[in-house]
N, C-alpha and C positions, 0 to 999 in steps of 0.2 A: 553620416546624419548625425546631428548632436543630440544629446541625450534629451528624452521627454519626462516631464514630470507626470506620473500618473499615480492614481489612487489603486493599490493593489491589495488581494486578499488570497489566502489559499482556497481550497474547494468548499470549506465550512462558512466562508465569508465572514469570518472572526479570526483573530482580530484585522483590522484594517489599517493600513498605513500608506503613507507617500512616498515615492522612491524617484531616482531618475534612471530610466530604462534606456539601455543601449541596445540596439539589435543588429548585432553582426551577420553578415552573409558569407564572408571569406575568412579563412584562417588568419590572415594577417591584421584583420579587424578586430580579433580578440586581443593581440598584442596591443594594438591600441587603446584598448579599454584598461590596462594595466597601468595608465598614467593616473589613474583615480585611485585613492588611497583605501577605500572600504567599497568593497563589492562582493556580490553573491550571485552565482548563475541560476536560472530560471528557466523550465521547461514548461510544460502544459498547465502549471498550477494547480495539480492534483493533488499534491499534500495538502492536508485539510487545515494546517494552523498557519504558523508564521515562519515555516522553513525556508520559504525563498521569499521573503520580505525582508527589506533594509532600510528602515525608516531615515528619511531625509539624505540617504547615501544612495549607492548605485546597483542596479541590478541589470545582469546580461541575460537578456532574453535570448534563449539557444533554438527557438524552433526553426528557424529559417535555415540553421546549419544541419540540412536533414537529408543529404545524400547518401545512396548506397555507393560503396567504393570497390567492393569485390564479393564475388560470390562463388563459392565451390560445392556445386550441388553434391558431388560424390560424398564428400565429408560432411555436408550440412552446415558449413562455416560460412557465416556472413561478416563482412567487415563493413561498419558503417561510421557515419557521423553521428555525434552523440544527441542531437536534436531529432533524429528518426523516432517515430512512435512506434509502440507494439501494433497498433492498427494499419500503419504503413507497411510493417514487416507481413503482418498476415493478408493484407490486401495483393501484396507482391508475390509472395511465395507460398500462400496458402493453395493455390491452384496447382502448384509443382508437388504439393503434399508435405508441406513444412509448416510448423507452428512453433512460437517461443516455446522454450522448455519450461519457464516460469511464467505464468499468467496470474496476475492479481485480479481484484474485482472490477477493473475497467482496463480496457485496451488503450486509452487516451492517456499513455503515460510515455515520457520520453526514455531513451536508453541510459541517457545521462542521470535522469531522475530515478531511474530503477536501480541504479548502481548506488547514487548517493542514498537511497532510502533502504537499500537491500531488501527489495519487494520479495514476498511470497505469495503464495496461492493455495489451493485446497488440498495439494500435494506435497505440503512442507515436510510430513513425516517419512516421506518417500523420496522427493526430489531436492529437498532442501531450499534455500533462497536463490536470488537471482546470481550470487557469486559464483554457484555452482555452474552456469552456463557461460560465465566471460572466462575468455581464454587470456585476454590482455587488453588494455586501453592505453591511449595516449591522454596526457594530462598537461595543461599549461599552468607551472606553478608561479610563485610570486616574482622571481627574478627574471622572468621571461623566457625561461628554458622550457621546451618541451620533452617530457619523458615518457618512456614506456615504462608501464608497471604491469607485472605479471606476479604468478608464484615463485618465479625463478629471478626476476630483474626488477629491482626496486621493491622487494616484496612486503615490506613495511609500510610503503606507500600504498601497494595494492589492497592488503587487507583493511588499511586504516580508511580508504574510500568507501568501503561497503558499511552502509549505516553512519558515514561520516558527514551527512548532509551538506555536501559540495562546500565544505570549509576548508580544504587543502589546495584548492584550485579549480580550472575549468576543465571538464572531462571534454576531450576534442572527437577522439573516435574509439571505437570497441569492435573486438573481434568475438562474435558470439556463435555458441553452438546452438543449433536448433534441433527440433524433434521431428523425425520422420514419421508420417502418419499415412495411413490408407485412406481414411476418412475424415471428415468434418465433424462426426457424429461422437457421440458417447452414448454408450450402454448403462442406464443407471436403475437405481433402485432408491425408493424412498420409503421411509418408515415413521408413522406417527408415534410420536414419544408421549408417554403418559407423565414422567416426572424424571428429576436429574438421576436418580440411579437407573431407570431405563435408559436414558441418554447414554451413561457410561458403559452400561452393559452391553448396549446394542453396538457401540464403538469397539469394544473390545471383541465382540463376536465377529464383526464383519471388516473392520479395518484390514485384516491380511489379505481379504478376498479383493480388495478394490484399492487402485491408487489414489484415487481422490475422494474426500470427504468432507463435509461442511452441514453445520445444523444452523436452523434458526430457532430461538428461544422466546417464548413468551415471558418477558421480564416483569410483567404485572402478575404473574401466577403466583399463588401462595399455597402454603399449606401441603396437601398431599398431592399438588398439581405443580409445585416448585420446579423450574426446569423443564416444563413441558414444551413441546414444539414438534418440529419436523426435520428430521436428518437424511441427507441424501447422499447416495455413495455412486461412484462411477469409474467406467475405465474407457479408454479410447477404443472406438467399435472398430473391428476389422471389416473389409468390404464384404467378407463371406457372411457375416452376420448380418448385415444391413436387410431389411424387408426389400422386395423388388421396387417400390415406389421410391425409394431412396437411393437404390443403386445406380439410378440413370444419371445422377448428379452427385456423387458422394463426396466432392470437395467443392462444394457451394459455398461461397462466401457470405458474409452477414450483409444484410440491408443496411440502407443509411436510417437512422433513427426518424420516424415520423412524428411521433408525439413529443411534447414539448411543455414546460411550464415558462410562460412568457414572462409572469411578474412575480414578484415576491409575493407570497401568501400572507395575510394577516395572522398575526400571532395567536388571535381567539382559537384559530382552526387547531391548535396544537395542544391537545388535552388529553385524557386518559381515556375519554370516550372514542375519540377518533384513533387513538392507539389500538383500542379494542377491535375497532371495525377493522383497521389496518392489518392486526394480528390475525383474524379470521380470513381476511382476504388472502394474506401471505401463506397461511395454512393451508388454503385451498388449492393455491397455484403450486406450492413447493411440494405437497403429497400428491404429485402427478402419478398416474396409472402409465404415463408413456415409458416405453422401455428405452426408445432411443431419442436424443435430445441433441439438437444442433450446438455446435460449440459457443455460438452467441449466448443463448439462453444458459448454458452450463456454467461457462465462465463469466460473462457480462450481462447479466439480466439487467441491471440498472442502465446500462447505455443505451437501451431501447428509447430512454426518456431523457431528451435533450433540457440540460438545465435543470435537472431534478433536485438540485440543490436549493433552488430557490423556494422549494416547498416549504423549508423550515422558517421562512420570512426573513425581514432583514436585520434583525439580530444576529442571526447565523447560527450555527451549531458546532458542536465538537464532535469528533468520534474518538471516544474514550477506549483505547485499545490495550490490554495487559496480557501477560503470560504468567503462570504460576505452575511451581512443579507438580507433577503428578502425586508425588508423595503427599499424603493428608490433603489432596487436592479437592476432594470431594466435599469435605468440611468446610474448607474455605470457599468453595464456590457456593456453598449453602449460605453462608454468611455474608457473601457480597450479593448475592441474589436477593437476600431478605432486605438489605440495605437499600439496594436500588428500588426495590418494590415500595418501600416505606420513606423513601427520601422526599417525595413530592416533586421530584425532576422526572419530567416526562421522558422515558426511555423509548426509542423508536429503532428499527431495525437492528436486531440484537443477533450476531453470529459468532458461532462457537466452533471450534475446530481444536484438533490436537496436533501438536507441533513436535519436530524431531530435533535431533541435535543441534547446535547453534553454531556457527563461525563468525570470524572477526572479531574486533574488538568493541565497537557500539552497535553492532548489528542487534537486532532485537529478539530473534528466537531462540530458544532452548527448549529441552525436551519437557513438554507439560502440557497445559491446557489454557487455550486463549479465548477470550471473549472479547468482541468489539461492540460497543454500544452507542447509537447517535442521541446525544440531548441536545435539544433545542438550547440555546443560551437564553437564561434566566436570572433573575436577581440572586438567587441562592445557590446558583449551580457552582460557583467556584469556592464556595466554602464547603459545598458536599464533595466535589472532587477530592480537596484536600484530606478528607476523612476517609475517601477511598482510596487515596494514594498511601496512606498510611496502613490500611488494611492489607493493600497489595504487597507493601513493602513487608510486612509481617508475615505475609504467607512466603516470602521467600522470592517474590516476583518483581515486574519491572513493567513500564510503559513502553509502547512504540514510539520512539521519538519523531518519525516520519508522519505522525499523525497528532501529536501532541500539541496543546494550545495552552495549557493552565500550569504545568508541572513547574515547581519553584527548584532552585539552584541546589539547595541542600538535600531536597528529596531526591533530584536526579543523581547527584553524587552518592548518596547512599544506595540508589537501586544499580548504579553503574560504577563501582569502586574501581573498575578498570579505565576509568576517564584519564589518570594520571598517565598511563602507557600511551592513549591516544593524544594527549597534549604534548607530549615529550616529541611524538612524530610531527605534530603540527609545527612546533618549534624549529624541528630540523628543515621543514620545507617552506614554512611561511613564518620567518622568525620575526617580521614587523607586525604581523596579524593584519595582511592586506585583505584576506577573505573573511568576511563578518556577515552576520545576519541577524534579524530580531531573536530568532531562537538561540544563537550563539551566546547573545549577550544575557539573554533571560537564564540560560543554564550555567553559564561561566565557562563556556568554550572558547574563551578568547586568550591570546598572548599578548 
């Protein structure tokens, strides 16, 4: 089929641009896409910003390239095409007692997208990012060659693709190590948090007992309540731990989402009053007395609401996620939270986690604290994020490129000085700069 011109956006519905969309079904179809000079691969569109946009150029939609190729149940190793989603993996292999080793906040991401953004989850300080479950992948590079990349074969290409935003070629297949589980449930503990000191103290006290941890923070709280919220810890539940009513169906799968936001909500609904109401609801839900929680609610609570991104209105929103070192982290977090509370930019859904050691070249995580904040797009938001960028940089931190929508080239290069190493690999495998996107042009990741 010929390319179809479409108006595309990421999950944040900001920014928006027109691109020519190609939808391959077979491996040879991807070769045909290479006749175009400027293209980028796209999965399910769950990156928040312009990672899979390519204004007035070509986008290769990979979601129809989604077959399982091989399954080794004894080793828990799946080989699949890159358009396979985590939801499809869970649906097919969950009943056999297997889950993806790394689960982000949504299951509606493709394997190719997970590699391009090197996704992470609630256990990064234990399990690391997506690279840790990928044994190898095949990738179509600019000259039409299909290469295998692993830690021992084309290793530079392997590492550069994790966090590389799809700018080195089109990932075709991958071999993944899955996690064997006895049940689809998690044993959890939730703690109501008084302030930031209590948050960090609780993390330090309980992190060694649980593999998974995540906190919700009330970003409008000030003074003695700054950093207040709820923190949840969890471990995969063993069959022997489950109550009798759950033992009957320990590998129960998720239900399809029944709730939906059918239209874009008006912008006047996004204000500090609605944030405070939302914060109270989240605090009530997150501080659950339930000891055992299904993986769907534990990993993917927002997946229960289809098109929840429309709740931010037609102007869209950004998710601003940064990581800063633990050293002097408390003081920097205080200053950043105070900036957010005083900014006039309405912060929704603020998620706080601890991260472990990082890997890769442009991969986001390193050992420290990470905070992700949803901001509806407003007139003053860009000016505020520039101030926030400077503060994060001064704290020794950086932004998650897989979610970014507003970072400028100079700030990016200051946050990721290793970009020169990545560009050298880009020039090696894509010397004419065939693979590009809106974010690559914005950040100077072009050759």
